[in-house]
N, C-alpha and C positions, 0 to 999 in steps of 0.2 A: 354477257348480256347487260344492256343498260338498265338502269332502274325504271325507265319508262316502259320497257318491254318485258319485264319479269312478271311472273304469275303472282298476283296479289294475295292469293289464298294459301300461300306456302310460307312457313317461317324460315329462318336462317338454316335450319337443319333439313329443310325439305318436307316437313310434316304439314298436313292440312291444318289451317288455323283461320279463325274469323278475323277479318280485317278490323283493326282498331280505327274507328272514325272519330274518336274524341276530339282531335285537333282540326278536323275538317270544318270548313265554314258551312253554315246553313244557307242553302239556296233553293229556289224553286226548281224542281226537276220534273221532267216529263218524258215519257217513252211511248212509242206507238209500234205495235207488232201486227203481223198478219199471218193467216194460215188458210188452207183450203180443204174443203170436204167434197170429194168427187163421188158421184153415185149414178145409178141408173136413172134415166129420165122419169120413169114411172115413180121412183122413190122421191125425187124432188117434187113431182106433181102432188104426191100424197102429202108431203110436208106443207106445200104452199096452199093446198086445198083445206088444210086443217083436219085431215082424215087419219092421221097417225093414231094407232091404238092407244099409245101412251099419253096423247094430248098434244099441247102446243109445243112443238119441237123447238122452234126458234126462240120462243119466250123462255123455255126452260134452259136452253143453251146460254142465253144472255145472262140470266140469274146465276147459273153455274160458273160462268166465266168471271163474273164479279166476285163471287164467293172464293173462287180459286185465287184470284189476285190477292185478296185479303189474307189468305192462308199460305202464301208462298213460303214464308219463313218456316212453316211447319213441314213443308214438302221438300225443299231444296236445302241441303246441308250448307251451313255457314252464311245463309242469307240473314240479314238483320230484320227484325220485326219493324214494320213501318206504319206510321199513322197516315194512311193514304187519305188524301183530300178529295180525290175524284178518280173513278174508274168508269170507263164506258166500254161497252161491247156492242159493235154493230155487225149485223149479219146481212150480207148482200147476195141474194140468190141470183144466179145467172142460168136461165133456161137453156141458152144456146150451148153453154159448156157443161151443163148438168152438174153444177157445183154451187156451193155456198162459200163465199169469201167471208172470213171472220177477221174483223179489225178491232183491236183493243187498244185503249190508251189508259195510262196510269199517271197520276200526278201526286206529288208530295212536296212539302217544304221541309227539307231535312239535310242530313249529312251524307247520304248515300243515294245512288240512283235507283230507278224503278224499272229498269229493263226486264229484270226477271219477273216482276209482277205483271207486266204487259204480256210477256211471252207465256206465262202460266195461264193467264186469262184466256188467251187464244187456244192454248192446248186443251184446257178443260172444256171450253165451249165446243171445240171440235169433237172431243171424246163424247160429250153429251149428245151431240147430233147422232153420232154413230150408235150410241147405246139405245137411243129412242127408236131407231128404225132398223136395227140390225136383224130383226126377225124377218124383214121382207127383203133385205139386201145385205148379205154378208160380205160382198165384194167392195164395199165402200173403201175409198182410199183417202187417208189424211196426209197432207204434205204441205210443203212450201212454207213451213213455219219459220219466220225470221223477224228480226228487228228492222223496222223501217226508218225510225229516227229516234233520237234522244237529244235532250237539251238539259243544261244546268250542270253544276259542278265544275271542277277544275278543267275537264276536257272540253267543256262547252257544247256546241251544237254538232251533231253528226247526222247524216242522212245516207241511206243506201242508194247507190247509183242504180238508176233504172236499167242500165245495161248489164248489171250483175246477174 
């Protein structure tokens, strides 16, 4: 296997290890991820009308997603703690599909990427939506969590193909 295609979190003996980024250049890095929370139409109406018993579902999900991004290194083994310079979490309700699309972006100037921070932000925001309305709709489905794009670092820019 070429050095470009090997798993970076394994040492020469195949043991899990944190990547040493000491020699990597500091660049601006950005990542964007998405996920979806599908639910009954009545549940989405409840959220959008502000009638959920636990309060502002989308507001809480936005804050939870930002907090999740900031704590990624505490949740995912071998992730580096990063001094994030920007995290956004946007929630896009779609009444026709009875879902909320969650889009998160993370930005840092550093030696390692922020893909995991964007993905964690999406995951935590989706879980928060579920938690806040599970009493009225236990059949909620969370899915489609994926990286949409990333920039910076040695590998440069990457974007998911819309046909994927």
